[in-house]
N, C-alpha and C positions, 0 to 999 in steps of 0.2 A: 504494500500500500504506500509506504514512504517513497519508494522509487517512482511510483506513478504520480504522486503529488509533486515530487521534484521535477519530473518530466513536464508536467503541466505548467509548473512555475517557470521552467526554462523556456518552454515553447511559447507561452502566452504572456510572459513578463509581467508588466505592471498591472494588467487586467487581472491576472491570476493572484498576484500578491494583494491587490486591493480587495478582491472578492474574499480571499481566504482570511485576511486580517479583519475585514468587516464581520464575517461570520464568527470569528473568535471573539471579538469585542462584544458583539450582540449576545452571544451565548454566555459570556462572562457577566455582562450586565444583567441579563435575564436571571441567571442563577443567583446573583447577589440580591436582586430585588425580591426574588421568590423567598430566599432565606430570611431577609429582613421582614417580610410579611408573614412569616410563620410556617412556610412550607418546610417539612422535614426531609431534606435531600439525603440525609444519611440513610434513611429507610430505603429510598430509591436506589442509592449507590450500592447498598448491600447486595443487590441483584446483579450488578455488573461484575463479571468474572475476574477482570484484571485490576480491580481496585481493591487494595488491602486497607480497609479502614482501621485495622488493629494498629497500624503504624502511625495513625493520625491521633494527635492529642484530642481527647474528648472536649477539652475546653478551647479548642482552636477557634479563632474568631471567624466572623462572617466572611471576611475577605479570603482567608485561607480555605475555607470550605467551598466558597464559590470557585476558587481557582482549581481545586481538586476535582470538583464536579465538571468544570469546563474541560480539564484534561481527560476526564472519563469519556467525553463526547468526541475525542480526537478522531477515532475511526469514522464516525458518522460525518464529521466535518470534512475529513479528507475525501470521503466518497462523494459528498456534495460538491466539493471543489472540482474533482475529476470529472464529474458529470456535467456540471453547470457552466464551467468556464469556457469550454469550446463553443457551446451554444451562444453564450453572451458575446464572445469575441466575434463570431460570425454576425450576430445582430448589430454590434457596434460598427463593424466594417461596412455592412450594407447601409446603415444609417449615414456613415461618413461619406460613402460614395454618392448617395442621393443628395446630401447637403452640398457637396463640392461641385455638383453638376451645374 
């Protein structure tokens, strides 16, 4: 998966970087807001096989928990980047060609 994301980032450059970064920031912000409003993400994250909550301090702050929950969504965010960026790049290219005519 990492190699495919790297390939998309290399192929589509700024478009891929902007998209992937935006998805990361949106996921992090959403996780933070959810935790601040009382959603128990620890319960949800217990079901994610590659997240080991035993290594996390039970008193960890909202920011730390939001970060860990964002990292847990890494594979899904990577798959979204791999799938969406080529489509977005084609769409932007078509729009640019129409605009420049």
